C-alpha positions in Angstrom: 92.9 58.1 79.9 95.9 57.8 77.5 98.2 60.8 77.4 98.2 62.8 74.2 101.5 62.6 72.3 103.5 65.8 72.7 103.1 68.3 69.9 106.0 69.2 67.6 106.3 72.5 69.4 106.4 70.9 72.8 109.1 68.5 71.6 111.4 71.4 70.5 114.5 72.0 72.4 114.2 74.8 74.9 114.8 78.2 73.6 118.4 79.4 74.0 119.0 82.1 76.6 120.2 85.5 75.4 123.5 84.7 77.2 124.1 81.4 75.3 123.2 83.1 72.1 125.7 85.9 72.8 128.4 83.3 73.5 127.9 81.8 70.1 127.3 85.0 68.1 129.7 86.3 65.5 129.5 90.1 64.8 128.8 91.0 61.2 131.6 93.4 60.3 131.5 96.0 57.7 134.4 96.7 55.3 135.6 99.5 57.5 135.4 97.4 60.7 137.4 94.5 59.1 140.1 96.9 57.8 140.3 98.7 61.1 140.6 95.4 63.0 143.2 94.2 60.6 145.3 97.3 61.0 145.0 97.5 64.8 145.9 93.9 65.3 148.8 94.2 62.8 150.2 97.2 64.6 150.3 95.2 67.9 151.9 92.2 66.1 154.6 94.3 64.4 155.2 96.3 67.6 155.7 93.2 69.7 158.0 91.6 67.1 160.2 94.8 67.2 160.1 94.8 71.0 161.4 91.2 71.0 164.2 92.3 68.7 165.2 95.2 70.9 165.1 93.0 74.0 167.5 90.6 72.3 169.8 93.5 71.4 169.9 94.7 75.0 167.9 97.9 74.6 165.0 96.6 76.8 165.9 95.5 80.3 163.9 93.7 83.0 160.8 91.7 82.1 159.1 91.8 78.7 155.9 89.9 78.0 154.7 89.8 74.4 151.1 89.7 73.2 151.7 88.0 69.9 148.7 85.7 69.1 146.3 87.3 71.5 145.6 90.5 69.5 142.0 89.8 68.7 141.0 90.0 72.4 141.8 93.6 73.1 141.0 94.9 69.6 137.6 93.3 69.6 136.8 94.6 73.1 137.9 98.2 72.3 135.5 98.2 69.4 132.5 98.0 71.8 133.6 100.9 74.2 132.9 104.6 74.3 134.8 107.6 75.6 135.1 107.4 79.4 135.3 103.6 79.7 138.4 102.4 81.5 140.9 99.6 80.9 143.3 98.0 83.3 145.4 94.9 82.8 148.4 92.9 84.1 152.0 92.9 82.7 151.3 91.6 79.2 150.1 95.1 78.4 151.8 96.6 75.3 148.9 95.5 73.0 146.3 97.0 75.4 148.1 100.4 75.3 148.2 100.5 71.6 144.6 99.5 71.3 143.6 102.3 73.7 145.3 104.8 71.4 148.5 105.4 73.2 151.4 106.3 70.9 153.8 103.7 69.7 156.6 106.1 70.4 155.5 106.6 74.0 155.1 102.8 74.6 158.4 101.8 73.0 160.3 104.6 74.8 159.0 103.4 78.1 160.2 99.9 77.2 163.7 101.3 76.8 163.5 103.4 79.9 163.6 106.8 78.2 162.2 110.2 79.3 159.8 110.2 76.3 158.1 107.1 77.6 154.6 107.1 78.9 155.8 106.8 82.5 158.9 109.0 81.8 161.1 105.9 81.7 160.4 104.9 85.3 157.8 102.2 84.8 159.2 100.0 82.0 157.3 97.3 80.2 154.9 96.5 83.1 154.0 99.9 84.4 152.5 102.4 82.0 149.5 104.6 82.4 147.5 107.2 80.5 144.8 109.2 82.2 144.0 110.8 78.8 143.2 107.4 77.3 141.6 106.0 80.5 144.3 103.3 80.7 145.2 102.5 84.3 148.1 100.1 83.8 150.1 97.8 83.4 150.6 96.0 86.8 153.4 93.7 87.8 151.7 92.0 90.8 149.7 89.0 89.6 146.0 89.7 89.9 146.4 93.1 91.6 144.7 94.8 88.6 141.4 92.9 89.2 140.9 94.7 92.6 141.9 98.0 91.1 139.6 97.5 88.1 136.8 96.8 90.5 137.6 100.0 92.3 137.3 101.9 89.0 133.8 100.4 88.5 132.9 101.4 92.1 133.9 105.0 91.2 131.6 104.9 88.2 128.8 103.5 90.3 129.3 106.1 93.0 129.4 109.0 90.5 126.3 107.7 88.7 127.8 107.8 85.2 127.4 104.9 82.7 131.1 104.2 82.2 132.3 100.6 82.3 135.6 99.2 83.6 137.4 96.4 81.8 139.7 94.3 84.0 141.9 92.0 82.0 143.8 89.1 83.6 145.0 85.6 82.7 144.2 82.0 83.6 147.0 82.0 86.1 145.8 85.1 87.9 142.3 83.7 88.0 143.4 81.5 90.9 144.5 84.5 93.1 142.5 85.2 96.2 141.9 88.9 95.7 140.2 88.1 92.4 137.3 86.4 94.3 137.1 89.1 96.9 136.7 91.5 94.0 134.1 89.3 92.4 132.1 89.3 95.7 132.1 93.0 96.1 131.2 93.7 92.5 128.3 91.2 92.6 127.1 92.6 95.9 127.0 96.2 94.7 126.3 95.4 91.0 129.3 97.3 89.8 129.8 97.9 86.1 132.9 95.8 85.5 133.7 93.3 82.8 136.2 90.7 84.0 138.1 89.5 80.9 140.1 86.3 81.5 142.6 85.8 78.7 143.0 82.1 78.9 146.1 81.4 76.9 146.3 77.9 78.4 149.6 78.0 80.2 149.7 80.9 82.7 153.5 81.3 83.4 154.3 77.8 82.1 151.8 75.3 83.6 148.9 73.9 81.6 145.5 74.9 83.1 144.6 71.3 83.6 147.5 70.9 86.0 146.9 74.1 87.9 143.1 74.6 88.0 140.4 72.2 89.2 137.8 74.3 87.4 139.0 74.9 83.9 135.8 76.6 82.7 136.9 80.1 83.6 133.6 81.6 82.5 132.0 79.9 85.5 134.4 81.3 88.1 131.7 83.7 89.4 128.8 81.3 89.3 128.7 80.8 93.1 128.0 84.5 93.7 125.8 85.0 90.7 128.2 86.6 88.1 127.2 85.4 84.6 130.0 84.3 82.3 130.6 83.7 78.6 133.1 81.5 76.9 134.4 83.3 73.8 136.7 82.4 70.8 139.4 84.8 71.5 141.1 84.1 68.2 138.2 85.6 66.2 137.9 89.4 66.6 134.2 89.2 65.5 133.3 86.8 68.3 135.1 89.0 70.7 133.2 92.1 69.5 129.8 90.3 69.8 130.6 89.2 73.3 131.9 92.7 74.2 128.7 94.3 72.9 126.6 92.0 75.1 128.8 92.5 78.2 128.9 96.3 77.8 125.1 96.5 77.5 124.8 94.2 80.6 127.0 96.5 82.7 125.5 99.8 81.4 122.0 98.6 82.1 122.8 98.1 85.8 122.9 94.3 85.9 126.3 94.3 87.6 129.6 92.4 86.6 130.1 89.8 84.0 133.0 87.5 83.1 134.3 86.8 79.6 136.6 83.9 79.2 138.6 84.6 76.1 140.1 81.3 74.8 143.3 82.5 73.2 146.9 81.5 72.7 150.3 83.2 73.0 152.8 82.2 70.4 155.8 83.2 72.4 156.9 82.2 75.9 155.4 83.7 79.1 158.2 86.3 78.9 161.3 86.8 76.8 163.2 84.6 79.2 160.8 81.7 78.8 161.9 79.1 76.2 158.3 77.5 76.5 159.6 73.9 76.5 156.3 72.8 78.1 154.6 72.6 74.7 155.5 71.3 71.3 156.5 73.4 68.3 153.8 71.5 66.4 151.1 72.7 68.7 152.2 76.4 68.3 152.4 76.0 64.5 149.0 74.4 64.3 147.5 77.4 66.2 149.3 79.8 63.9 148.2 78.1 60.7 144.6 77.3 61.6 143.5 80.1 64.1 145.7 83.1 63.6 143.5 86.2 64.3 145.2 88.4 61.7 145.2 85.9 59.0 141.5 85.2 59.5 140.7 88.8 58.9 143.0 89.1 55.9 141.4 86.0 54.3 137.9 87.5 54.8 138.9 90.8 53.3 140.4 89.3 50.2 137.5 86.8 49.8 134.9 89.6 49.9 136.9 91.7 47.5 137.2 94.6 50.0 140.9 94.9 49.5 143.6 93.4 47.3 146.8 91.7 48.5 148.7 94.8 47.4 146.6 97.2 49.4 147.0 95.0 52.5 150.7 95.1 51.9 150.5 98.9 51.9 148.8 98.7 55.4 151.6 96.5 56.6 154.2 98.8 55.2 152.6 101.8 56.9 152.4 99.9 60.2 156.1 98.8 59.9 157.1 102.5 59.4 155.2 103.5 62.6 157.0 100.7 64.5 160.4 101.5 63.0 159.9 105.2 63.9 159.0 104.2 67.5 162.1 102.1 67.8 164.4 104.8 66.5 162.8 107.3 68.9 163.2 104.9 71.8 166.8 104.4 71.2 167.7 108.1 70.6 165.6 109.6 73.4 167.6 110.4 76.5 167.3 108.6 79.8 165.4 110.4 82.6 167.5 112.6 84.9 168.1 111.3 88.5 165.8 114.1 89.7 162.8 112.2 88.2 163.1 109.7 91.1 161.2 112.3 93.2 158.5 113.3 90.7 155.0 111.9 90.4 154.9 110.6 93.9 151.5 110.8 95.6 151.5 110.9 99.4 
């Protein structure tokens, strides 16, 4: 008997999973959300530009890793969180602090090693914390924050609350051993942690294709059952949509999830890195075609939600906040030697 030809419905491509749809989704922002995202990202951009200037003038010592270009990642993620959710990251951390609501004065004063800094001038660029804002660092050891962020999620699980822990790390840190130990424990106990891999392509200066055999970082947890999404980290709306999906996944008791944020840093790995491993044309192409702040600005103007002049006013306000933080950070006194013995937990 001849087989009947397949119906049109049967010939349809299989329905997309909720996960694949989440990876492709773009959040529909209101006027207020677009303007908030614009201001929050602009504050990070202008702050980091000023930090770079102060570093060049000798006011900031040690290491200094700027977040310029990656602003959409942390701003979009923060838009999906609630009070009580925790954030932890590595040493490219100034933007995360500002997005969490920590004061520009406190962050800049810590960069210059002053008593008014968020770690009283003792932590510097890489080691700032705020229990009030549920920000747990700023960590200088590559990948160390992943285990600590998993521990925060374990605390939430143990206490029975519905808080979610966000652990940020980069494509370089993704190859560290403790990352996979953390993945295993989180998957085993279904801990509410979102692992956010900020893939800016170059780690400390080596292209991912030369350092990683598996360059699809969203699949780094596949062997132990951790789902992952690949996200356009240069579009704050795409980040927000993925964040909403990931947060709901964790709060509903489904365990950890990985978000690979495909992003790009415009500056070197740190202020001491001339970034000669990539061309100026490559950087300029990313700036001109994918800049996260310019994308939002263009949408706001196109929709008539604000004029060029009103956006310039936002920029002026942000620049004033940053200038004030720089003045404060230079005038504030250094910590007394006795501070060496404070805030020590034994």
